[in-house]
C-alpha positions in Angstrom: -64.5 62.5 -43.4 -65.8 65.3 -41.2 -68.5 64.9 -38.6 -71.3 67.4 -38.6 -71.2 69.6 -35.5 -74.2 69.6 -33.3 -75.6 72.8 -31.8 -74.4 73.4 -28.2 -78.0 73.3 -26.9 -78.6 69.8 -28.4 -75.5 68.4 -26.8 -76.4 70.0 -23.4 -79.9 68.5 -23.6 -78.5 65.1 -24.3 -76.2 65.3 -21.3 -79.0 66.5 -19.1 -81.2 63.5 -20.2 -78.3 61.0 -19.6 -77.5 62.5 -16.2 -81.1 62.5 -15.1 -81.6 58.9 -16.3 -78.5 57.7 -14.5 -79.5 59.4 -11.3 -83.0 57.8 -11.5 -81.4 54.4 -12.1 -79.1 55.0 -9.1 -82.1 55.9 -6.9 -84.0 52.9 -8.1 -81.1 50.6 -7.2 -80.8 52.1 -3.7 -84.6 51.8 -3.2 -84.7 48.2 -4.3 -81.6 47.1 -2.3 -82.9 48.9 0.8 -86.3 47.2 0.5 -84.7 43.8 0.2 -82.4 44.5 3.2 -85.4 45.6 5.3 -87.6 42.6 4.4 -85.2 39.7 3.9 -84.0 39.2 7.5 -87.6 38.6 8.6 -88.6 36.2 5.8 -88.5 32.5 5.5 -85.7 32.8 2.9 -83.4 34.1 5.7 -84.1 31.1 7.9 -83.5 28.5 5.3 -80.0 29.5 4.3 -77.9 26.5 3.2 -74.6 28.4 3.8 -75.6 29.2 7.4 -76.8 25.6 8.0 -73.4 24.2 7.1 -71.7 26.0 10.0 -73.3 26.1 13.4 -71.6 29.4 14.4 -72.9 31.2 11.4 -76.4 29.8 11.9 -76.5 31.1 15.4 -75.2 34.5 14.3 -77.6 34.8 11.4 -80.6 33.8 13.5 -79.9 36.4 16.1 -82.5 39.2 16.3 -79.6 41.7 16.7 -78.1 40.8 13.4 -81.5 40.8 11.7 -82.1 44.3 13.2 -78.7 45.5 12.0 -79.3 44.3 8.5 -82.7 45.9 8.5 -81.1 49.1 9.8 -78.7 49.2 6.9 -81.7 48.6 4.7 -83.5 51.6 6.1 -80.5 53.8 5.6 -80.2 52.6 2.0 -83.9 53.4 1.5 -83.4 56.9 2.9 -80.4 57.4 0.6 -82.5 56.2 -2.4 -85.3 58.6 -1.5 -82.9 61.5 -1.1 -81.3 60.8 -4.5 -84.7 60.6 -6.1 -85.8 63.9 -4.6 -82.5 65.5 -5.6 -82.9 64.3 -9.2 -86.4 65.6 -9.4 -85.5 68.9 -7.8 -82.5 69.4 -10.0 -84.5 68.5 -13.1 -87.0 71.2 -12.3 -84.2 73.8 -11.8 -82.4 73.1 -15.1 -83.0 75.8 -17.8 -85.1 74.9 -20.7 -82.9 76.6 -23.3 -79.3 76.1 -24.2 -76.7 76.7 -21.6 -74.9 80.0 -21.5 -71.6 78.5 -20.1 -70.9 76.4 -23.2 -69.2 77.9 -26.2 
């Protein structure tokens, strides 16, 4: 049984949609993870950690403002990476040609 061949433009459009959607999901993941890393160290959830309460050394380390600031700093960097990926996806989507690609046979 032979499969029907799709026109080159339709295949390129599908790939463009999948690529754009995956980039948006990637950006959403980074934005969400960054937001959690920025907010969590300063919430009550961070202070009532059963794992940290089992070991005094870990509890002292986790309650340190320096560690909280470091985790929040990683969160800010993750947020910036998510915003950069989102901006890149939007800009590249606007630059893509509307018609079929000339490079494909």
